[in-house]
Each structure stands twice: as C-alpha cells, then as structure tokens.
C-alpha positions, -999 to 999 in steps of 0.1 A, spaced: -790 694 498 -766 696 469 -755 665 449 -726 655 426 -731 631 397 -696 618 393 -688 581 398 -654 564 404 -651 529 418 -634 527 451 -628 565 455 -645 581 484 -664 612 472 -688 636 488 -723 629 474 -743 655 493 -741 679 522 -762 703 543 -758 720 577 -764 688 596 -745 661 576 -722 651 548 -728 620 527 -698 601 514 -700 573 490 -677 548 472 -680 518 450 -670 482 460 -673 448 446 -696 424 465 -689 387 472 -699 378 437 -678 404 420 -707 427 413 -703 465 418 -722 480 447 -724 516 459 -718 522 496 -730 554 512 -723 568 547 -739 598 564 -715 617 587 -729 639 614 -698 646 634 -663 659 625 -643 637 600 -616 636 574 -623 621 540 -595 608 518 -598 592 483 -592 559 500 -613 562 532 -629 582 560 -616 588 595 -640 600 622 -646 598 659 -614 616 671 -618 651 658 -629 683 677 -658 704 667 -639 737 665 -608 749 646 -593 763 678 -592 728 694 -572 713 666 -537 699 675 -509 683 656 -522 648 664 -553 655 644 -531 660 613 -510 628 616 -532 607 593 -524 633 566 -487 624 568 -494 587 566 -513 592 533 -488 617 519 -515 644 516 -506 674 495 -536 695 501 -559 698 531 -593 715 527 -605 726 561 -643 731 561 -666 745 587 -701 759 582 -689 794 590 -656 791 570 -627 814 572 -613 803 606 -577 793 604 -560 770 629 -533 786 652 -503 798 632 -480 771 647 -503 744 632 -504 761 598 -465 763 599 -464 726 610 -484 716 580 -464 738 556 -431 723 569 -444 689 560 -454 699 525 -492 700 531 -510 730 517 -540 743 537 -571 759 522 -598 771 547 -634 775 535 -670 767 544 -682 732 543 -700 733 509 -669 748 492 -646 722 508 -669 693 497 -670 706 461 -633 713 459 -624 679 474 -644 661 447 -627 681 420 -592 676 433 -599 639 441 -610 632 405 -579 650 393 -560 623 412 -545 648 436 -535 636 471 -562 656 489 -581 654 521 -611 673 534 -614 678 572 -649 688 580 -656 701 615 -692 700 628 -697 725 656 -690 761 662 -662 761 636 
C-alpha cells in the first residue's frame, strides 16, 4: 500500500490505495473545536472531490458510464476529471468524452494509483479536480 504524508484540514485526500480499496481522509473539528482526522476505506466505485466523496451509484466498468454519472462534476464546477481503473487506459465512449469537453471538463484516463497521486497533487494546488475510481473490470 502506498501513502501520502500531506495534511490539509477539510480537504478530502487519498491516503492510501491498493488493488482492493482506496482510503480517503479529511480533517474536521469535533464538538469541542478540536481537530480530528476522519478516514474512510472505499471498496466500490466512487468519486472524490476536495469537499467530499460520492459513492454507491457508479458502475464497475468504463463501458457502463453514462452522462448521469458525470452530473455531480457539473454541480461542483470540476475542471479536471481523473478516471482511474486498475487496468488504466480505457476511455469512455467518444460521445461521453465530447460531452465532458463541451462542458469544460478535461478528462485524463490512467490506472488507479496514478489517478490517486495526481488527484492529491492537483487538489493541493487548489484546482477544481475530481477522481472517479472504478472498481471492477475497468
């Protein structure tokens, strides 16, 4: 498992990943105003944004993606989407790539480890980034 050492209160960052899960963490203040670190292990497809995680409604393969899966990107004015699968290199259908481009969202397709590392870098640069990680056959 690989780890990152950065820390930024409130920002959702990828803490670790392997073939079976991705760990996302963020800082919050508890009821007494003391900082606490929250960690969540994700084992099914999800999208991580600097301000949160969406899961439960995503397919396990790139070929099953539809426009509705990208709507949360519009709500958060995402500029860059990192699409990660364990195999990497599998692009969504051309019409979905065009749909994203027409809405000003750049798409980068890579394997899950690269998507996690790149997400953290862009997030800490305060870019409007999201990483969509698909668990399954890619």
